C-alpha positions in Angstrom: 51.4 -31.8 -3.5 49.0 -34.9 -3.6 50.1 -37.8 -1.4 49.1 -41.4 -0.8 46.2 -42.8 -2.8 45.5 -39.4 -4.5 49.0 -39.3 -6.0 48.8 -43.0 -7.1 45.4 -42.3 -8.8 46.8 -39.3 -10.6 49.7 -41.2 -12.0 47.5 -44.0 -13.3 45.1 -41.5 -15.0 47.7 -39.3 -16.5 48.1 -41.5 -19.6 44.5 -41.0 -20.6 44.5 -37.2 -21.1 41.5 -36.7 -18.8 40.5 -33.1 -18.3 38.2 -32.1 -15.5 35.4 -29.7 -16.4 33.0 -28.2 -13.8 29.3 -29.1 -14.2 27.1 -26.4 -15.7 23.6 -25.6 -14.7 21.0 -28.0 -16.1 17.9 -26.0 -15.7 17.4 -25.3 -19.4 18.3 -28.8 -20.3 15.8 -30.2 -17.9 13.0 -28.1 -19.6 14.1 -29.3 -23.0 14.2 -33.0 -21.9 10.7 -32.6 -20.4 9.3 -31.2 -23.7 10.9 -34.0 -25.6 9.4 -36.6 -23.4 6.0 -35.0 -23.4 5.2 -33.9 -26.9 2.3 -31.6 -27.5 -0.8 -33.1 -29.0 -2.5 -31.6 -32.1 -5.6 -30.9 -30.1 -3.7 -28.9 -27.4 -5.4 -25.7 -26.3 -3.4 -23.0 -24.4 -4.3 -22.4 -20.8 -6.6 -19.5 -20.1 -5.4 -17.1 -17.5 -7.6 -16.6 -14.4 -8.2 -12.9 -15.2 -9.4 -11.2 -18.3 -7.8 -8.2 -20.0 -10.4 -5.8 -18.6 -9.5 -6.9 -15.0 -5.8 -6.2 -15.3 -6.4 -2.6 -14.2 -7.5 -3.9 -10.8 -3.9 -4.0 -9.7 -3.3 -1.0 -7.4 -6.9 0.0 -7.4 -8.9 0.8 -4.3 -10.8 -2.3 -3.2 -13.9 -0.3 -2.2 -14.1 1.3 -5.6 -13.4 -1.9 -7.6 -16.1 -3.9 -5.7 -19.3 -2.0 -4.9 -22.2 -3.6 -3.1 -22.1 -6.4 -0.5 -18.6 -7.9 -0.4 -17.1 -10.7 1.7 -13.3 -11.2 2.3 -11.9 -14.4 3.7 -8.5 -15.9 4.5 -7.0 -18.8 6.4 -3.8 -19.3 8.2 -1.9 -22.4 9.3 1.4 -22.4 11.2 3.3 -24.3 13.8 1.3 -22.6 16.6 -2.2 -23.4 15.3 -4.7 -22.8 12.6 -7.1 -19.8 12.3 -9.6 -18.4 9.9 -10.8 -14.8 9.3 -13.7 -13.3 7.4 -15.0 -9.7 6.9 -18.4 -8.9 5.6 -18.6 -5.4 4.1 -22.0 -3.8 3.4 -22.9 -1.1 0.8 -22.6 1.5 3.5 -19.0 0.3 4.2 -20.0 -1.1 7.5 -17.6 -3.9 8.4 -18.5 -7.1 10.3 -15.3 -9.1 11.1 -15.3 -12.7 12.3 -12.5 -15.0 13.2 -12.2 -18.5 14.7 -9.4 -20.8 15.8 -9.4 -24.3 14.4 -8.6 -27.0 17.0 -8.3 -29.9 14.5 -5.6 -30.8 12.0 -6.0 -29.3 8.6 -3.9 -27.9 5.8 -3.6 -24.3 4.5 -6.1 -25.0 1.7 -8.6 -26.6 4.1 -8.4 -23.5 6.4 -9.2 -21.3 3.3 -12.4 -23.4 2.8 -13.3 -23.1 6.4 -12.9 -19.3 6.2 -15.0 -19.2 3.1 -17.8 -21.3 4.6 -17.7 -19.1 7.8 -18.4 -16.0 5.8 -21.1 -17.6 3.6 -23.0 -18.7 6.7 -22.6 -15.2 8.2 -24.1 -13.7 5.0 -27.0 -16.2 5.1 -27.7 -15.4 8.7 -27.9 -11.7 7.8 -30.3 -12.4 4.9 -27.9 -11.4 2.1 -28.9 -13.0 -1.2 -26.4 -11.2 -3.6 -22.8 -11.4 -2.6 -19.3 -11.0 -4.0 -16.8 -13.3 -2.5 -13.2 -12.1 -2.6 -10.1 -14.2 -1.6 -6.4 -14.6 -2.3 -6.6 -18.4 -2.9 -6.4 -19.3 -6.5 -7.1 -22.9 -5.7 -10.4 -22.3 -4.0 -11.6 -19.8 -6.6 -11.0 -22.2 -9.5 -12.3 -25.2 -7.6 -15.7 -23.7 -6.7 -16.0 -22.3 -10.3 -15.3 -25.8 -11.6 -12.4 -24.6 -13.7 -9.9 -26.9 -12.0 -10.3 -30.5 -11.1 -10.3 -31.5 -7.4 -8.0 -34.4 -6.7 -7.7 -34.3 -2.9 -10.5 -36.3 -1.3 -10.7 -34.0 1.7 -11.1 -30.9 -0.5 -13.9 -32.6 -2.5 -16.2 -32.6 0.6 -15.5 -28.8 1.1 -16.3 -28.0 -2.6 -19.5 -29.9 -2.4 -20.6 -28.1 0.7 -19.7 -24.7 -0.7 -21.7 -25.5 -3.9 -24.6 -26.5 -1.6 -24.5 -23.1 0.1 -24.6 -21.4 -3.4 -28.3 -22.4 -3.7 -29.1 -20.0 -0.8 -28.1 -17.0 -2.9 -29.8 -15.4 -5.9 -26.5 -14.2 -7.2 -23.0 -15.0 -6.0 -19.6 -14.3 -7.7 -16.1 -15.2 -6.8 -13.1 -12.9 -7.4 -9.4 -13.3 -6.8 -7.5 -10.5 -5.2 -3.8 -10.1 -4.4 -2.8 -10.8 -0.8 -1.9 -7.1 -0.2 -5.5 -6.1 -0.7 -6.8 -8.8 1.6 -5.0 -7.6 4.7 -7.9 -7.3 7.2 -9.0 -10.9 6.7 -5.3 -12.1 6.7 -4.7 -10.3 10.0 -7.8 -11.8 11.6 -6.8 -15.3 10.6 -3.2 -14.8 11.8 -4.4 -13.5 15.2 -6.8 -16.5 15.5 -4.0 -18.9 14.7 -1.5 -17.4 17.1 -3.9 -16.8 20.0 -4.1 -19.3 22.8 -7.8 -19.2 23.7 -8.8 -19.8 27.3 -11.1 -22.7 28.0 -14.2 -20.5 28.4 -17.5 -20.3 26.5 -17.4 -16.6 25.9 -14.8 -13.9 25.2 -15.6 -10.2 25.2 -15.6 -8.5 21.8 -12.4 -6.9 20.7 -12.7 -3.1 20.2 -10.3 -1.3 17.9 -9.9 2.4 18.7 -8.4 4.8 16.1 -6.0 7.3 17.6 -4.7 10.2 15.5 -2.4 11.7 18.1 0.1 10.6 20.7 -1.3 9.6 24.1 0.2 12.7 25.8 -1.8 14.9 23.4 -5.1 13.1 24.0 -6.3 15.9 26.3 -5.0 18.9 24.3 -6.6 18.1 20.9 -8.9 21.1 21.2 -9.7 23.8 23.7 -13.2 23.2 25.1 -15.3 25.8 27.0 -12.6 28.4 26.4 -10.0 26.6 28.6 -6.4 26.4 27.4 -4.8 23.0 26.9 -2.7 23.3 30.1 -5.7 24.1 32.4 -5.8 20.7 34.0 -2.0 20.7 34.7 -2.2 24.2 36.0 -5.1 23.4 38.3 -3.3 20.3 39.7 -0.1 22.4 40.4 -2.1 25.1 42.1 -4.5 23.1 44.3 -3.7 19.4 43.7 -7.2 18.7 42.4 -8.4 17.4 39.0 -11.2 18.2 36.7 -14.6 16.6 37.1 -15.4 13.3 35.4 -11.8 12.4 34.7 -10.6 8.8 34.6 -7.9 7.3 36.7 -5.6 6.9 33.7 -5.7 10.6 32.9 -5.1 11.4 36.6 -1.9 9.4 36.4 -1.0 11.1 33.1 -1.5 14.6 34.6 0.6 13.7 37.6 3.5 12.5 35.4 3.3 15.6 33.1 3.1 18.0 36.0 6.7 17.0 36.9 7.9 18.9 33.8 6.0 22.1 34.5 6.3 24.9 37.1 3.9 27.7 37.9 5.0 31.2 38.7 2.2 33.5 39.7 -0.4 33.1 36.9 2.0 31.9 34.3 2.8 28.2 33.6 6.3 27.3 32.4 7.8 24.1 30.9 11.1 23.0 32.1 13.8 22.2 29.5 16.7 19.7 29.9 19.2 22.6 30.2 17.2 24.0 33.2 15.5 26.7 31.0 11.9 27.8 31.2 9.4 28.0 28.3 6.2 30.0 28.7 3.1 27.9 27.9 0.7 29.6 25.5 -2.9 28.8 24.3 -4.1 28.4 20.8 -4.7 32.1 20.1 -1.2 33.1 21.2 0.3 30.1 19.3 -1.3 31.2 16.0 0.1 34.8 16.5 3.6 33.4 17.3 3.6 31.2 14.2 2.5 34.0 11.9 5.0 36.6 13.3 8.0 34.3 13.4 7.4 32.7 10.1 6.3 35.7 7.9 6.6 38.7 10.2 9.0 41.6 10.2 12.0 39.3 10.8 10.4 36.2 9.3 12.2 34.4 6.5 9.6 31.8 5.6 11.5 28.8 7.0 10.3 25.2 7.0 8.2 23.7 9.7 11.0 22.2 11.8 13.1 25.3 11.7 10.0 27.3 12.7 9.5 25.1 15.7 13.1 25.5 16.8 12.8 29.3 16.5 9.7 29.4 18.6 11.5 27.3 21.3 14.4 29.7 21.2 12.0 32.6 21.7 10.9 30.9 24.9 7.4 29.6 24.1 5.9 26.2 24.2 2.7 24.2 23.5 2.1 20.5 23.0 1.5 20.3 19.3 4.1 22.7 18.1 5.7 20.5 15.4 2.4 19.5 13.8 1.0 23.0 13.9 4.1 24.5 12.3 4.3 22.0 9.5 0.6 22.5 8.7 1.0 26.3 8.6 4.0 26.1 6.3 2.1 23.8 3.9 -0.7 26.4 3.7 1.6 29.4 3.3 1.0 30.8 -0.2 4.5 32.4 -0.6 6.2 29.2 0.5 4.4 27.2 -2.1 5.1 29.7 -4.9 8.7 30.4 -4.2 9.7 27.0 -2.8 11.9 24.5 -4.6 10.2 22.7 -7.5 9.7 19.0 -7.1 11.1 17.5 -10.3 10.3 13.9 -9.4 7.7 12.5 -11.8 4.3 12.0 -10.3 4.1 8.4 -11.5 6.6 5.7 -12.0 8.3 5.9 -15.4 7.9 2.8 -17.6 10.6 1.9 -20.2 9.2 1.7 -23.7 11.0 -1.2 -25.4 10.9 -1.8 -29.1 11.8 -5.4 -30.2 12.7 -4.6 -33.8 13.2 -1.6 -36.1 10.2 0.4 -37.2 7.8 -1.4 -34.9 7.1 1.8 -33.0 7.4 5.5 -33.9 6.9 8.7 -32.0 5.9 12.0 -33.5 5.9 15.6 -32.3 5.4 19.1 -33.7 7.7 22.0 -33.1 6.5 25.6 -33.6 5.4 28.1 -34.5 8.9 29.3 -35.3 9.6 33.1 -35.4 10.9 34.4 -37.8 9.7 32.0 -40.5 12.1 30.3 -42.9 12.9 31.6 -46.3 10.2 29.4 -47.9 7.6 30.4 -45.4 7.6 27.3 -43.2 6.7 27.9 -39.5 6.4 24.3 -38.1 8.6 21.3 -37.9 7.3 17.7 -37.9 9.6 15.2 -36.2 9.3 11.4 -36.2 11.7 9.1 -34.4 12.0 5.3 -34.4 12.3 3.9 -30.8 14.6 1.1 -31.8 17.2 2.7 -34.1 16.6 6.3 -32.8 16.4 7.3 -36.5 15.0 10.9 -36.8 12.8 12.1 -39.8 12.3 15.9 -39.7 10.3 18.1 -42.2 9.4 21.7 -42.2 5.8 22.7 -43.0 3.9 26.0 -43.4 0.9 24.6 -41.4 0.0 21.5 -39.5 -3.3 20.1 -40.8 -4.7 16.5 -41.0 -3.6 16.2 -44.7 -0.1 17.6 -44.0 0.5 15.0 -41.2 -1.0 12.2 -43.3 1.2 13.1 -46.3 4.3 13.3 -44.0 3.7 9.8 -42.5 3.0 8.4 -46.0 6.0 9.9 -47.8 8.6 9.9 -45.0 7.8 6.7 -43.2 5.6 4.3 -45.1 6.9 4.7 -48.6 10.5 5.2 -47.5 10.9 2.3 -45.0 
């Protein structure tokens, strides 16, 4: 029950029949009020989108195929930890030249984009490139340098003038906008530069990026060289405590750690299991025979890769790349591919075909030939359906020719509806 001032206020207002109604959203009303206050002039021209119809297909396309020749990607980053810029120059041979820098002065995100663009243009000029395609994810910069949008920020005006000055050094230069997801390398470089705390030195060693396709513990067993099995270095260390020649200190540490899980008995190397079992280590030749026999041999039942791996382990054998080798073998097995479960998922994403009003869109198909033929000799059925009302128009025909289809569309669709 209301008490005090609230009760007194309610008693005074009860004679006026006041009803409280919650406030509704005013988003649509705000748009309507804005249009009323800003009427459209007669000379109004609709805005032109920044991409033409023929470039819509660029979405989801490989950037290397969409932009041949010399290309240059750029991006800038600004956050609470600093500002950084990144640029990548790509040649026709797909050779990449990355460059990044950290900005130690106050600037906005748009200013960092211009700094990255200028960095790449200077790099192209130094390498004597006179035809260049500049690609970035900044709409503002692309439209500013192409003089499609007006520049109002006085700080940005100086950048635009400097970029246009660099244009004169090229015979042909073109700017393209790309989604941020296809500008990842330049974005990563700018982010690293903005977050990195650079030491106060004049030179930093180049950063090398190494591609590794296998786990670190498989780095020395990718292939058998000189006819030696993958476990030769481990076996040699367990037998004599020595290593192979020209081996690095990191690999020595790796071998010592891995040797703790192995035991040698005579000439055979075994792998210890958590339940104190022993698995015999085999080389590539024996591994291939085991996979073939257990997967499709006398007792093989063509299991999948993971089940095949577990069955080999139960049989008491081991090698480093068991799971990967088993899965690859199953994928290449012809019987598994023929008799395996059919994948009924469509290869591409399905798009809903919407029809805004009746008879705006029709679909047509032909059924047949039908055996036996009908009483009047017809062997085919023409079917048309409206996507909006789902109205079906069938008709049986003796043959399906251009004239028959044209007459069907004219009589059953155009003249009727």
